[in-house]
mmCIF file of the C-alpha atoms, coordinates in Angstrom:
data_MODEL
# 
_entry.id   MODEL 
# 
loop_
_atom_site.group_PDB 
_atom_site.id 
_atom_site.type_symbol 
_atom_site.label_atom_id 
_atom_site.label_alt_id 
_atom_site.label_comp_id 
_atom_site.label_asym_id 
_atom_site.label_entity_id 
_atom_site.label_seq_id 
_atom_site.pdbx_PDB_ins_code 
_atom_site.Cartn_x 
_atom_site.Cartn_y 
_atom_site.Cartn_z 
_atom_site.occupancy 
_atom_site.B_iso_or_equiv 
_atom_site.pdbx_formal_charge 
_atom_site.auth_seq_id 
_atom_site.auth_comp_id 
_atom_site.auth_asym_id 
_atom_site.auth_atom_id 
_atom_site.pdbx_PDB_model_num 
ATOM 1   C CA . MET A 1 1   ? 42.279  -2.559  14.987  1.00 0.00 ? 1   MET A CA 1 
ATOM 2   C CA . LEU A 1 2   ? 44.874  -1.337  12.495  1.00 0.00 ? 2   LEU A CA 1 
ATOM 3   C CA . GLU A 1 3   ? 42.939  -3.009  9.679   1.00 0.00 ? 3   GLU A CA 1 
ATOM 4   C CA . VAL A 1 4   ? 39.767  -1.162  10.702  1.00 0.00 ? 4   VAL A CA 1 
ATOM 5   C CA . GLU A 1 5   ? 41.591  2.182   10.757  1.00 0.00 ? 5   GLU A CA 1 
ATOM 6   C CA . TYR A 1 6   ? 43.100  1.429   7.345   1.00 0.00 ? 6   TYR A CA 1 
ATOM 7   C CA . ARG A 1 7   ? 39.662  0.729   5.893   1.00 0.00 ? 7   ARG A CA 1 
ATOM 8   C CA . LYS A 1 8   ? 38.294  3.960   7.346   1.00 0.00 ? 8   LYS A CA 1 
ATOM 9   C CA . LYS A 1 9   ? 41.097  5.913   5.671   1.00 0.00 ? 9   LYS A CA 1 
ATOM 10  C CA . GLN A 1 10  ? 40.347  4.139   2.378   1.00 0.00 ? 10  GLN A CA 1 
ATOM 11  C CA . ASP A 1 11  ? 36.644  5.001   2.670   1.00 0.00 ? 11  ASP A CA 1 
ATOM 12  C CA . ILE A 1 12  ? 37.402  8.658   3.412   1.00 0.00 ? 12  ILE A CA 1 
ATOM 13  C CA . SER A 1 13  ? 39.818  8.811   0.487   1.00 0.00 ? 13  SER A CA 1 
ATOM 14  C CA . LYS A 1 14  ? 37.236  7.263   -1.825  1.00 0.00 ? 14  LYS A CA 1 
ATOM 15  C CA . LEU A 1 15  ? 34.552  9.712   -0.703  1.00 0.00 ? 15  LEU A CA 1 
ATOM 16  C CA . LYS A 1 16  ? 36.887  12.664  -1.321  1.00 0.00 ? 16  LYS A CA 1 
ATOM 17  C CA . TYR A 1 17  ? 37.623  11.339  -4.799  1.00 0.00 ? 17  TYR A CA 1 
ATOM 18  C CA . LEU A 1 18  ? 33.918  10.847  -5.587  1.00 0.00 ? 18  LEU A CA 1 
ATOM 19  C CA . ARG A 1 19  ? 33.070  14.296  -4.261  1.00 0.00 ? 19  ARG A CA 1 
ATOM 20  C CA . GLU A 1 20  ? 35.539  15.842  -6.698  1.00 0.00 ? 20  GLU A CA 1 
ATOM 21  C CA . LYS A 1 21  ? 34.224  13.722  -9.579  1.00 0.00 ? 21  LYS A CA 1 
ATOM 22  C CA . ILE A 1 22  ? 30.603  14.613  -8.793  1.00 0.00 ? 22  ILE A CA 1 
ATOM 23  C CA . ARG A 1 23  ? 31.313  18.322  -8.415  1.00 0.00 ? 23  ARG A CA 1 
ATOM 24  C CA . TYR A 1 24  ? 33.822  18.875  -11.217 1.00 0.00 ? 24  TYR A CA 1 
ATOM 25  C CA . GLY A 1 25  ? 33.760  15.746  -13.380 1.00 0.00 ? 25  GLY A CA 1 
ATOM 26  C CA . GLU A 1 26  ? 32.667  15.372  -16.991 1.00 0.00 ? 26  GLU A CA 1 
ATOM 27  C CA . GLN A 1 27  ? 28.992  16.067  -17.690 1.00 0.00 ? 27  GLN A CA 1 
ATOM 28  C CA . ILE A 1 28  ? 27.618  12.736  -18.908 1.00 0.00 ? 28  ILE A CA 1 
ATOM 29  C CA . ILE A 1 29  ? 23.952  13.729  -19.121 1.00 0.00 ? 29  ILE A CA 1 
ATOM 30  C CA . TYR A 1 30  ? 23.152  17.286  -20.175 1.00 0.00 ? 30  TYR A CA 1 
ATOM 31  C CA . PHE A 1 31  ? 19.970  19.210  -20.912 1.00 0.00 ? 31  PHE A CA 1 
ATOM 32  C CA . ALA A 1 32  ? 19.168  21.638  -23.707 1.00 0.00 ? 32  ALA A CA 1 
ATOM 33  C CA . ASP A 1 33  ? 18.981  25.269  -22.611 1.00 0.00 ? 33  ASP A CA 1 
ATOM 34  C CA . VAL A 1 34  ? 15.410  25.714  -23.859 1.00 0.00 ? 34  VAL A CA 1 
ATOM 35  C CA . GLU A 1 35  ? 12.233  23.681  -23.586 1.00 0.00 ? 35  GLU A CA 1 
ATOM 36  C CA . SER A 1 36  ? 10.657  22.143  -26.678 1.00 0.00 ? 36  SER A CA 1 
ATOM 37  C CA . SER A 1 37  ? 7.007   21.276  -27.272 1.00 0.00 ? 37  SER A CA 1 
ATOM 38  C CA . PHE A 1 38  ? 6.344   17.755  -28.526 1.00 0.00 ? 38  PHE A CA 1 
ATOM 39  C CA . VAL A 1 39  ? 3.537   15.256  -28.768 1.00 0.00 ? 39  VAL A CA 1 
ATOM 40  C CA . VAL A 1 40  ? 4.674   12.481  -26.432 1.00 0.00 ? 40  VAL A CA 1 
ATOM 41  C CA . GLY A 1 41  ? 3.251   8.958   -26.593 1.00 0.00 ? 41  GLY A CA 1 
ATOM 42  C CA . ILE A 1 42  ? 3.445   5.763   -24.569 1.00 0.00 ? 42  ILE A CA 1 
ATOM 43  C CA . VAL A 1 43  ? 2.244   2.286   -25.507 1.00 0.00 ? 43  VAL A CA 1 
ATOM 44  C CA . ASP A 1 44  ? 2.186   -0.211  -22.645 1.00 0.00 ? 44  ASP A CA 1 
ATOM 45  C CA . ILE A 1 45  ? 1.267   -3.907  -22.355 1.00 0.00 ? 45  ILE A CA 1 
ATOM 46  C CA . VAL A 1 46  ? -1.632  -4.789  -20.052 1.00 0.00 ? 46  VAL A CA 1 
ATOM 47  C CA . GLY A 1 47  ? -0.861  -7.425  -17.407 1.00 0.00 ? 47  GLY A CA 1 
ATOM 48  C CA . SER A 1 48  ? 2.506   -8.407  -18.833 1.00 0.00 ? 48  SER A CA 1 
ATOM 49  C CA . THR A 1 49  ? 3.968   -9.460  -15.469 1.00 0.00 ? 49  THR A CA 1 
ATOM 50  C CA . LEU A 1 50  ? 1.376   -12.212 -15.031 1.00 0.00 ? 50  LEU A CA 1 
ATOM 51  C CA . VAL A 1 51  ? 1.650   -13.348 -18.646 1.00 0.00 ? 51  VAL A CA 1 
ATOM 52  C CA . SER A 1 52  ? 5.454   -13.438 -18.717 1.00 0.00 ? 52  SER A CA 1 
ATOM 53  C CA . SER A 1 53  ? 5.586   -15.367 -15.412 1.00 0.00 ? 53  SER A CA 1 
ATOM 54  C CA . LYS A 1 54  ? 4.050   -18.345 -17.243 1.00 0.00 ? 54  LYS A CA 1 
ATOM 55  C CA . LEU A 1 55  ? 6.581   -18.295 -20.098 1.00 0.00 ? 55  LEU A CA 1 
ATOM 56  C CA . ASN A 1 56  ? 10.160  -19.532 -20.366 1.00 0.00 ? 56  ASN A CA 1 
ATOM 57  C CA . ASN A 1 57  ? 12.997  -17.151 -21.270 1.00 0.00 ? 57  ASN A CA 1 
ATOM 58  C CA . THR A 1 58  ? 12.820  -17.861 -24.998 1.00 0.00 ? 58  THR A CA 1 
ATOM 59  C CA . GLU A 1 59  ? 9.069   -17.303 -25.057 1.00 0.00 ? 59  GLU A CA 1 
ATOM 60  C CA . VAL A 1 60  ? 9.351   -14.084 -23.038 1.00 0.00 ? 60  VAL A CA 1 
ATOM 61  C CA . ALA A 1 61  ? 11.905  -12.729 -25.506 1.00 0.00 ? 61  ALA A CA 1 
ATOM 62  C CA . LYS A 1 62  ? 9.610   -13.554 -28.444 1.00 0.00 ? 62  LYS A CA 1 
ATOM 63  C CA . TYR A 1 63  ? 6.553   -12.130 -26.675 1.00 0.00 ? 63  TYR A CA 1 
ATOM 64  C CA . TYR A 1 64  ? 8.154   -8.771  -25.946 1.00 0.00 ? 64  TYR A CA 1 
ATOM 65  C CA . GLY A 1 65  ? 10.091  -8.752  -29.218 1.00 0.00 ? 65  GLY A CA 1 
ATOM 66  C CA . ILE A 1 66  ? 6.991   -9.181  -31.383 1.00 0.00 ? 66  ILE A CA 1 
ATOM 67  C CA . PHE A 1 67  ? 5.124   -6.441  -29.536 1.00 0.00 ? 67  PHE A CA 1 
ATOM 68  C CA . LEU A 1 68  ? 7.908   -3.856  -29.236 1.00 0.00 ? 68  LEU A CA 1 
ATOM 69  C CA . ASN A 1 69  ? 9.103   -4.291  -32.825 1.00 0.00 ? 69  ASN A CA 1 
ATOM 70  C CA . SER A 1 70  ? 5.549   -4.108  -34.176 1.00 0.00 ? 70  SER A CA 1 
ATOM 71  C CA . MET A 1 71  ? 4.915   -0.858  -32.303 1.00 0.00 ? 71  MET A CA 1 
ATOM 72  C CA . ALA A 1 72  ? 8.303   0.549   -33.331 1.00 0.00 ? 72  ALA A CA 1 
ATOM 73  C CA . ARG A 1 73  ? 7.576   -0.091  -37.016 1.00 0.00 ? 73  ARG A CA 1 
ATOM 74  C CA . ILE A 1 74  ? 4.217   1.680   -36.756 1.00 0.00 ? 74  ILE A CA 1 
ATOM 75  C CA . ILE A 1 75  ? 5.793   4.669   -35.007 1.00 0.00 ? 75  ILE A CA 1 
ATOM 76  C CA . ARG A 1 76  ? 8.514   5.026   -37.633 1.00 0.00 ? 76  ARG A CA 1 
ATOM 77  C CA . GLU A 1 77  ? 5.977   4.548   -40.442 1.00 0.00 ? 77  GLU A CA 1 
ATOM 78  C CA . HIS A 1 78  ? 4.210   7.643   -39.086 1.00 0.00 ? 78  HIS A CA 1 
ATOM 79  C CA . GLU A 1 79  ? 7.447   9.641   -38.706 1.00 0.00 ? 79  GLU A CA 1 
ATOM 80  C CA . GLY A 1 80  ? 7.554   9.369   -34.934 1.00 0.00 ? 80  GLY A CA 1 
ATOM 81  C CA . VAL A 1 81  ? 10.804  9.093   -33.010 1.00 0.00 ? 81  VAL A CA 1 
ATOM 82  C CA . ILE A 1 82  ? 11.343  6.260   -30.545 1.00 0.00 ? 82  ILE A CA 1 
ATOM 83  C CA . ILE A 1 83  ? 13.067  7.435   -27.390 1.00 0.00 ? 83  ILE A CA 1 
ATOM 84  C CA . LYS A 1 84  ? 13.392  4.160   -25.471 1.00 0.00 ? 84  LYS A CA 1 
ATOM 85  C CA . ASN A 1 85  ? 11.645  1.067   -24.267 1.00 0.00 ? 85  ASN A CA 1 
ATOM 86  C CA . ILE A 1 86  ? 10.868  0.947   -20.561 1.00 0.00 ? 86  ILE A CA 1 
ATOM 87  C CA . GLY A 1 87  ? 10.311  -2.700  -19.714 1.00 0.00 ? 87  GLY A CA 1 
ATOM 88  C CA . ASP A 1 88  ? 7.118   -3.605  -21.565 1.00 0.00 ? 88  ASP A CA 1 
ATOM 89  C CA . SER A 1 89  ? 6.386   -0.133  -22.969 1.00 0.00 ? 89  SER A CA 1 
ATOM 90  C CA . LEU A 1 90  ? 7.714   2.298   -25.582 1.00 0.00 ? 90  LEU A CA 1 
ATOM 91  C CA . LEU A 1 91  ? 8.161   6.041   -25.142 1.00 0.00 ? 91  LEU A CA 1 
ATOM 92  C CA . TYR A 1 92  ? 8.137   8.076   -28.361 1.00 0.00 ? 92  TYR A CA 1 
ATOM 93  C CA . TYR A 1 93  ? 7.493   11.602  -29.627 1.00 0.00 ? 93  TYR A CA 1 
ATOM 94  C CA . PHE A 1 94  ? 6.543   13.660  -32.665 1.00 0.00 ? 94  PHE A CA 1 
ATOM 95  C CA . LYS A 1 95  ? 7.983   17.024  -33.691 1.00 0.00 ? 95  LYS A CA 1 
ATOM 96  C CA . THR A 1 96  ? 4.612   18.473  -34.578 1.00 0.00 ? 96  THR A CA 1 
ATOM 97  C CA . ASN A 1 97  ? 4.122   21.574  -36.708 1.00 0.00 ? 97  ASN A CA 1 
ATOM 98  C CA . VAL A 1 98  ? 1.234   23.213  -34.845 1.00 0.00 ? 98  VAL A CA 1 
ATOM 99  C CA . VAL A 1 99  ? 0.162   25.304  -37.866 1.00 0.00 ? 99  VAL A CA 1 
ATOM 100 C CA . ASP A 1 100 ? -0.167  22.253  -40.144 1.00 0.00 ? 100 ASP A CA 1 
ATOM 101 C CA . LYS A 1 101 ? -3.432  20.374  -39.493 1.00 0.00 ? 101 LYS A CA 1 
ATOM 102 C CA . ASN A 1 102 ? -2.223  17.208  -41.188 1.00 0.00 ? 102 ASN A CA 1 
ATOM 103 C CA . ASP A 1 103 ? 0.928   17.254  -39.076 1.00 0.00 ? 103 ASP A CA 1 
ATOM 104 C CA . ILE A 1 104 ? -1.130  17.699  -35.902 1.00 0.00 ? 104 ILE A CA 1 
ATOM 105 C CA . LEU A 1 105 ? -3.269  14.668  -36.781 1.00 0.00 ? 105 LEU A CA 1 
ATOM 106 C CA . GLN A 1 106 ? -0.292  12.454  -37.631 1.00 0.00 ? 106 GLN A CA 1 
ATOM 107 C CA . PRO A 1 107 ? 0.330   11.343  -34.008 1.00 0.00 ? 107 PRO A CA 1 
ATOM 108 C CA . LEU A 1 108 ? -3.370  10.443  -33.643 1.00 0.00 ? 108 LEU A CA 1 
ATOM 109 C CA . GLU A 1 109 ? -3.224  8.410   -36.827 1.00 0.00 ? 109 GLU A CA 1 
ATOM 110 C CA . CYS A 1 110 ? -0.169  6.599   -35.485 1.00 0.00 ? 110 CYS A CA 1 
ATOM 111 C CA . CYS A 1 111 ? -1.735  5.804   -32.111 1.00 0.00 ? 111 CYS A CA 1 
ATOM 112 C CA . MET A 1 112 ? -5.031  4.684   -33.637 1.00 0.00 ? 112 MET A CA 1 
ATOM 113 C CA . THR A 1 113 ? -3.162  2.436   -36.063 1.00 0.00 ? 113 THR A CA 1 
ATOM 114 C CA . MET A 1 114 ? -1.424  0.831   -33.076 1.00 0.00 ? 114 MET A CA 1 
ATOM 115 C CA . THR A 1 115 ? -4.776  -0.120  -31.555 1.00 0.00 ? 115 THR A CA 1 
ATOM 116 C CA . GLU A 1 116 ? -6.136  -1.303  -34.906 1.00 0.00 ? 116 GLU A CA 1 
ATOM 117 C CA . CYS A 1 117 ? -3.184  -3.663  -35.413 1.00 0.00 ? 117 CYS A CA 1 
ATOM 118 C CA . GLU A 1 118 ? -4.065  -5.645  -32.270 1.00 0.00 ? 118 GLU A CA 1 
ATOM 119 C CA . GLY A 1 119 ? -5.556  -8.462  -34.384 1.00 0.00 ? 119 GLY A CA 1 
ATOM 120 C CA . ILE A 1 120 ? -2.504  -8.653  -36.652 1.00 0.00 ? 120 ILE A CA 1 
ATOM 121 C CA . ILE A 1 121 ? -0.129  -8.809  -33.690 1.00 0.00 ? 121 ILE A CA 1 
ATOM 122 C CA . ASN A 1 122 ? -2.193  -11.489 -31.980 1.00 0.00 ? 122 ASN A CA 1 
ATOM 123 C CA . ASP A 1 123 ? -2.235  -13.556 -35.169 1.00 0.00 ? 123 ASP A CA 1 
ATOM 124 C CA . ILE A 1 124 ? 1.564   -13.538 -34.985 1.00 0.00 ? 124 ILE A CA 1 
ATOM 125 C CA . MET A 1 125 ? 1.421   -14.452 -31.283 1.00 0.00 ? 125 MET A CA 1 
ATOM 126 C CA . TRP A 1 126 ? -0.869  -17.379 -32.150 1.00 0.00 ? 126 TRP A CA 1 
ATOM 127 C CA . ASP A 1 127 ? 1.479   -18.581 -34.888 1.00 0.00 ? 127 ASP A CA 1 
ATOM 128 C CA . GLU A 1 128 ? 4.342   -18.542 -32.347 1.00 0.00 ? 128 GLU A CA 1 
ATOM 129 C CA . GLY A 1 129 ? 2.301   -20.376 -29.700 1.00 0.00 ? 129 GLY A CA 1 
ATOM 130 C CA . LEU A 1 130 ? 2.257   -17.330 -27.429 1.00 0.00 ? 130 LEU A CA 1 
ATOM 131 C CA . PRO A 1 131 ? -0.582  -15.808 -25.353 1.00 0.00 ? 131 PRO A CA 1 
ATOM 132 C CA . ARG A 1 132 ? -2.801  -13.035 -26.666 1.00 0.00 ? 132 ARG A CA 1 
ATOM 133 C CA . ILE A 1 133 ? -1.628  -9.526  -25.914 1.00 0.00 ? 133 ILE A CA 1 
ATOM 134 C CA . GLN A 1 134 ? -3.476  -6.385  -24.889 1.00 0.00 ? 134 GLN A CA 1 
ATOM 135 C CA . TYR A 1 135 ? -2.008  -2.915  -24.592 1.00 0.00 ? 135 TYR A CA 1 
ATOM 136 C CA . ARG A 1 136 ? -2.924  0.702   -23.933 1.00 0.00 ? 136 ARG A CA 1 
ATOM 137 C CA . VAL A 1 137 ? -1.882  3.832   -25.831 1.00 0.00 ? 137 VAL A CA 1 
ATOM 138 C CA . SER A 1 138 ? -1.707  7.366   -24.448 1.00 0.00 ? 138 SER A CA 1 
ATOM 139 C CA . ALA A 1 139 ? -0.481  10.692  -25.799 1.00 0.00 ? 139 ALA A CA 1 
ATOM 140 C CA . ASP A 1 140 ? -0.294  14.315  -24.742 1.00 0.00 ? 140 ASP A CA 1 
ATOM 141 C CA . TYR A 1 141 ? 1.181   17.577  -25.974 1.00 0.00 ? 141 TYR A CA 1 
ATOM 142 C CA . GLY A 1 142 ? 3.302   20.081  -24.105 1.00 0.00 ? 142 GLY A CA 1 
ATOM 143 C CA . LYS A 1 143 ? 6.707   21.336  -23.135 1.00 0.00 ? 143 LYS A CA 1 
ATOM 144 C CA . VAL A 1 144 ? 9.481   18.857  -22.403 1.00 0.00 ? 144 VAL A CA 1 
ATOM 145 C CA . MET A 1 145 ? 13.094  19.109  -21.332 1.00 0.00 ? 145 MET A CA 1 
ATOM 146 C CA . VAL A 1 146 ? 15.403  17.454  -23.847 1.00 0.00 ? 146 VAL A CA 1 
ATOM 147 C CA . ALA A 1 147 ? 18.429  15.564  -22.535 1.00 0.00 ? 147 ALA A CA 1 
ATOM 148 C CA . LYS A 1 148 ? 21.373  13.834  -24.199 1.00 0.00 ? 148 LYS A CA 1 
ATOM 149 C CA . THR A 1 149 ? 24.263  11.732  -22.982 1.00 0.00 ? 149 THR A CA 1 
ATOM 150 C CA . SER A 1 150 ? 27.892  12.144  -23.930 1.00 0.00 ? 150 SER A CA 1 
ATOM 151 C CA . THR A 1 151 ? 28.018  8.574   -25.286 1.00 0.00 ? 151 THR A CA 1 
ATOM 152 C CA . MET A 1 152 ? 24.815  8.474   -27.396 1.00 0.00 ? 152 MET A CA 1 
ATOM 153 C CA . THR A 1 153 ? 23.254  10.597  -30.125 1.00 0.00 ? 153 THR A CA 1 
ATOM 154 C CA . GLU A 1 154 ? 19.637  9.805   -29.178 1.00 0.00 ? 154 GLU A CA 1 
ATOM 155 C CA . ILE A 1 155 ? 17.735  12.201  -26.962 1.00 0.00 ? 155 ILE A CA 1 
ATOM 156 C CA . ASP A 1 156 ? 15.599  11.604  -23.898 1.00 0.00 ? 156 ASP A CA 1 
ATOM 157 C CA . VAL A 1 157 ? 12.710  13.761  -22.710 1.00 0.00 ? 157 VAL A CA 1 
ATOM 158 C CA . PHE A 1 158 ? 11.603  14.743  -19.220 1.00 0.00 ? 158 PHE A CA 1 
ATOM 159 C CA . GLY A 1 159 ? 8.957   16.919  -17.642 1.00 0.00 ? 159 GLY A CA 1 
ATOM 160 C CA . SER A 1 160 ? 5.304   17.075  -16.706 1.00 0.00 ? 160 SER A CA 1 
ATOM 161 C CA . THR A 1 161 ? 4.089   16.220  -20.221 1.00 0.00 ? 161 THR A CA 1 
ATOM 162 C CA . VAL A 1 162 ? 5.903   12.878  -20.081 1.00 0.00 ? 162 VAL A CA 1 
ATOM 163 C CA . ASN A 1 163 ? 4.665   12.280  -16.531 1.00 0.00 ? 163 ASN A CA 1 
ATOM 164 C CA . TYR A 1 164 ? 1.038   12.962  -17.441 1.00 0.00 ? 164 TYR A CA 1 
ATOM 165 C CA . CYS A 1 165 ? 1.253   10.796  -20.539 1.00 0.00 ? 165 CYS A CA 1 
ATOM 166 C CA . SER A 1 166 ? 2.502   7.932   -18.384 1.00 0.00 ? 166 SER A CA 1 
ATOM 167 C CA . LYS A 1 167 ? -0.108  8.405   -15.647 1.00 0.00 ? 167 LYS A CA 1 
ATOM 168 C CA . ILE A 1 168 ? -3.124  8.621   -17.961 1.00 0.00 ? 168 ILE A CA 1 
ATOM 169 C CA . ASN A 1 169 ? -2.079  5.469   -19.827 1.00 0.00 ? 169 ASN A CA 1 
ATOM 170 C CA . SER A 1 170 ? -3.819  3.236   -17.272 1.00 0.00 ? 170 SER A CA 1 
ATOM 171 C CA . ILE A 1 171 ? -7.096  5.080   -17.933 1.00 0.00 ? 171 ILE A CA 1 
ATOM 172 C CA . ALA A 1 172 ? -7.242  3.757   -21.499 1.00 0.00 ? 172 ALA A CA 1 
ATOM 173 C CA . LYS A 1 173 ? -9.289  0.643   -22.143 1.00 0.00 ? 173 LYS A CA 1 
ATOM 174 C CA . PRO A 1 174 ? -7.354  -2.471  -23.247 1.00 0.00 ? 174 PRO A CA 1 
ATOM 175 C CA . ASN A 1 175 ? -6.353  -1.878  -26.871 1.00 0.00 ? 175 ASN A CA 1 
ATOM 176 C CA . GLY A 1 176 ? -7.673  1.669   -26.479 1.00 0.00 ? 176 GLY A CA 1 
ATOM 177 C CA . PHE A 1 177 ? -6.212  5.143   -26.858 1.00 0.00 ? 177 PHE A CA 1 
ATOM 178 C CA . VAL A 1 178 ? -6.489  8.229   -24.628 1.00 0.00 ? 178 VAL A CA 1 
ATOM 179 C CA . ILE A 1 179 ? -5.163  11.785  -24.823 1.00 0.00 ? 179 ILE A CA 1 
ATOM 180 C CA . GLY A 1 180 ? -4.838  14.622  -22.341 1.00 0.00 ? 180 GLY A CA 1 
ATOM 181 C CA . HIS A 1 181 ? -6.649  17.952  -22.512 1.00 0.00 ? 181 HIS A CA 1 
ATOM 182 C CA . ASP A 1 182 ? -3.636  19.884  -23.815 1.00 0.00 ? 182 ASP A CA 1 
ATOM 183 C CA . MET A 1 183 ? -3.456  17.626  -26.866 1.00 0.00 ? 183 MET A CA 1 
ATOM 184 C CA . ARG A 1 184 ? -7.222  17.878  -27.352 1.00 0.00 ? 184 ARG A CA 1 
ATOM 185 C CA . ILE A 1 185 ? -6.898  21.682  -27.505 1.00 0.00 ? 185 ILE A CA 1 
ATOM 186 C CA . LEU A 1 186 ? -4.053  21.377  -30.020 1.00 0.00 ? 186 LEU A CA 1 
ATOM 187 C CA . ILE A 1 187 ? -6.146  19.159  -32.304 1.00 0.00 ? 187 ILE A CA 1 
ATOM 188 C CA . GLY A 1 188 ? -9.177  21.438  -32.373 1.00 0.00 ? 188 GLY A CA 1 
ATOM 189 C CA . LYS A 1 189 ? -11.937 20.520  -34.815 1.00 0.00 ? 189 LYS A CA 1 
ATOM 190 C CA . THR A 1 190 ? -11.606 17.411  -36.966 1.00 0.00 ? 190 THR A CA 1 
ATOM 191 C CA . ASP A 1 191 ? -14.054 15.064  -38.658 1.00 0.00 ? 191 ASP A CA 1 
ATOM 192 C CA . LYS A 1 192 ? -11.545 12.195  -38.700 1.00 0.00 ? 192 LYS A CA 1 
ATOM 193 C CA . PHE A 1 193 ? -11.597 11.325  -35.004 1.00 0.00 ? 193 PHE A CA 1 
ATOM 194 C CA . SER A 1 194 ? -14.082 11.319  -32.156 1.00 0.00 ? 194 SER A CA 1 
ATOM 195 C CA . PHE A 1 195 ? -13.283 12.291  -28.564 1.00 0.00 ? 195 PHE A CA 1 
ATOM 196 C CA . THR A 1 196 ? -15.183 11.176  -25.498 1.00 0.00 ? 196 THR A CA 1 
ATOM 197 C CA . GLU A 1 197 ? -14.423 12.904  -22.219 1.00 0.00 ? 197 GLU A CA 1 
ATOM 198 C CA . ASN A 1 198 ? -15.530 10.617  -19.416 1.00 0.00 ? 198 ASN A CA 1 
ATOM 199 C CA . THR A 1 199 ? -12.887 11.018  -16.751 1.00 0.00 ? 199 THR A CA 1 
ATOM 200 C CA . TYR A 1 200 ? -10.145 13.302  -15.522 1.00 0.00 ? 200 TYR A CA 1 
ATOM 201 C CA . PHE A 1 201 ? -6.764  13.107  -13.857 1.00 0.00 ? 201 PHE A CA 1 
ATOM 202 C CA . ALA A 1 202 ? -5.952  15.102  -10.733 1.00 0.00 ? 202 ALA A CA 1 
ATOM 203 C CA . SER A 1 203 ? -2.552  16.151  -9.430  1.00 0.00 ? 203 SER A CA 1 
ATOM 204 C CA . SER A 1 204 ? -0.932  18.971  -7.508  1.00 0.00 ? 204 SER A CA 1 
ATOM 205 C CA . LEU A 1 205 ? -0.180  20.793  -10.782 1.00 0.00 ? 205 LEU A CA 1 
ATOM 206 C CA . LYS A 1 206 ? -3.497  20.225  -12.552 1.00 0.00 ? 206 LYS A CA 1 
ATOM 207 C CA . GLN A 1 207 ? -6.381  19.743  -10.143 1.00 0.00 ? 207 GLN A CA 1 
ATOM 208 C CA . ARG A 1 208 ? -8.800  18.561  -12.807 1.00 0.00 ? 208 ARG A CA 1 
ATOM 209 C CA . TYR A 1 209 ? -7.195  17.510  -16.077 1.00 0.00 ? 209 TYR A CA 1 
ATOM 210 C CA . PRO A 1 210 ? -9.703  16.066  -18.582 1.00 0.00 ? 210 PRO A CA 1 
ATOM 211 C CA . ILE A 1 211 ? -8.883  12.804  -20.353 1.00 0.00 ? 211 ILE A CA 1 
ATOM 212 C CA . TYR A 1 212 ? -10.410 11.792  -23.690 1.00 0.00 ? 212 TYR A CA 1 
ATOM 213 C CA . HIS A 1 213 ? -10.902 8.369   -25.238 1.00 0.00 ? 213 HIS A CA 1 
ATOM 214 C CA . VAL A 1 214 ? -10.147 8.584   -28.960 1.00 0.00 ? 214 VAL A CA 1 
ATOM 215 C CA . GLY A 1 215 ? -11.858 6.734   -31.800 1.00 0.00 ? 215 GLY A CA 1 
ATOM 216 C CA . ARG A 1 216 ? -12.343 7.130   -35.508 1.00 0.00 ? 216 ARG A CA 1 
ATOM 217 C CA . SER A 1 217 ? -15.357 9.096   -36.652 1.00 0.00 ? 217 SER A CA 1 
ATOM 218 C CA . PRO A 1 218 ? -17.958 7.114   -38.637 1.00 0.00 ? 218 PRO A CA 1 
ATOM 219 C CA . CYS A 1 219 ? -17.477 7.496   -42.385 1.00 0.00 ? 219 CYS A CA 1 
# 
């Protein structure tokens, strides 16, 4: 009985300590005071859970490593910024100058290049004795909340733009690329890419949000 009472006192003491730390402790994650507008992108492997379940640990590491590093190199080649990998996907963004047409098209060029490198990546997979890979690419433009941690210099982004980019990713065809309506408006007229609207995404914030499959325009 005394031992039970002692444990209760310990638990109460711990909760008081944690309450003080939560209320008044150091801010580990903090947000910028103002929102920023970025092009946000996600590239995600199709069916990776099933594929990886048939591989040993070494093979899984190679499989994900080849894909994630290939995508990361393409993103950096196009001046994008990698935020983080989330399991079998990469989240990245572009600080786009909305008055510069070439700058606006840079994220599209990056995402299209990702899809066009599918054959190169699968050649590497073949050489390593690994299964073929398929992936989807999505991007959208809009306001995001920028966050940092006290222990890292890299930023993270949050908000509806990131959420929509993630949700529309599954609409893309394997090795295909889709964008949301806000990014389509930003792009405006261009003879470099083609846009096919054949579906939409619905949510409580945007009842009917058009989604566009992106391709290169015929030369």
